[in-house]
C-alpha positions in Angstrom: -16.1 24.4 28.6 -14.1 27.4 29.7 -11.9 29.1 27.1 -8.2 28.7 27.8 -6.4 31.9 28.3 -3.2 32.7 26.4 -0.3 32.6 28.7 1.9 35.7 29.2 5.4 34.6 28.5 8.1 35.9 30.8 11.8 35.0 31.0 11.3 32.2 33.5 8.6 30.5 31.3 10.8 30.8 28.2 13.8 29.2 30.1 11.5 26.3 31.1 10.4 26.0 27.5 14.0 25.9 26.2 14.8 23.3 28.9 11.8 21.3 27.8 13.0 21.5 24.2 16.4 19.9 25.0 16.6 16.8 22.8 13.3 17.6 21.1 13.0 19.8 18.0 9.5 20.6 16.9 10.3 20.5 13.2 10.7 17.7 10.7 9.1 14.3 10.3 8.4 13.7 14.0 7.5 17.3 15.0 4.1 16.4 16.5 5.6 13.6 18.7 8.4 16.0 19.8 5.8 18.7 20.6 4.0 16.2 22.9 7.2 15.5 24.7 8.0 19.3 25.0 4.4 19.9 26.3 4.8 17.1 28.9 8.2 18.3 30.1 7.0 21.9 30.2 4.1 20.8 32.4 6.4 18.9 34.7 8.7 21.9 35.1 6.1 24.6 35.6 2.9 22.8 36.6 1.1 24.9 33.8 -1.0 22.9 31.4 -0.5 24.9 28.2 -2.0 23.6 25.0 0.3 22.5 22.2 -1.4 25.2 20.1 -0.1 27.9 22.4 3.3 26.3 22.4 3.4 26.1 18.6 2.3 29.7 18.5 5.1 30.9 20.9 7.8 28.8 19.2 6.7 30.2 15.8 7.0 33.7 17.2 10.6 32.9 18.1 11.7 31.0 15.0 10.5 30.6 11.5 9.3 27.1 11.9 8.2 26.7 8.3 11.7 27.3 7.0 13.2 25.0 9.7 10.6 22.4 8.8 11.5 22.5 5.1 15.2 22.4 5.9 14.9 19.1 7.8 16.0 16.0 5.8 13.2 13.6 4.9 13.6 10.4 7.1 13.9 8.2 4.0 15.2 10.5 1.2 15.5 7.7 -1.3 11.9 6.6 -0.9 10.7 10.2 -1.0 12.8 11.0 -4.1 12.0 7.9 -6.2 8.5 7.2 -4.8 9.1 3.4 -4.7 11.4 1.1 -2.9 13.6 -1.2 -5.0 16.2 -3.8 -4.0 19.7 -3.7 -5.4 20.0 -5.8 -8.6 21.8 -8.8 -7.0 19.1 -9.1 -4.3 16.3 -8.8 -6.8 17.8 -11.7 -8.8 18.0 -13.9 -5.6 14.4 -13.2 -4.8 13.3 -14.0 -8.4 15.1 -17.3 -8.1 13.4 -18.2 -4.8 10.0 -17.2 -6.2 10.5 -19.3 -9.4 11.7 -22.3 -7.3 8.6 -21.9 -5.1 6.4 -21.7 -8.2 7.9 -24.9 -9.6 7.5 -26.6 -6.2 3.9 -25.6 -6.0 3.3 -26.8 -9.6 4.9 -30.1 -8.8 2.8 -30.5 -5.6 -0.3 -29.8 -7.5 0.6 -32.1 -10.4 2.6 -35.1 -9.1 2.6 -36.7 -12.6 5.0 -34.0 -13.8 7.6 -35.2 -11.3 7.6 -38.6 -12.9 8.0 -37.0 -16.4 10.9 -34.9 -15.2 12.7 -37.9 -13.7 12.3 -39.8 -17.0 14.1 -37.0 -18.9 
């Protein structure tokens, strides 16, 4: 397989790159998805099939992507901060009630004699 040559970036190619980046920022949670979109748009505009590695390299030479990446908000900050998902107290009570009623229904279905004893009480 032939080695891919590193493109020489001129003003026209950079303008095409910037146009390809409209609506897609290659930082944050979905940076790899956005880079695929940028790469596809760049190919459509220029006809040049440049690898995403070369695009990452050039974008990193223009901006400090590590700082931009760390500055992006996490998509689910509560989950990232606490590590676990929990329902608000009221909803948790409702779910516990449903589960306890399901457990008692399953218990009665498995032991029909208990239903008769409950009716007698």
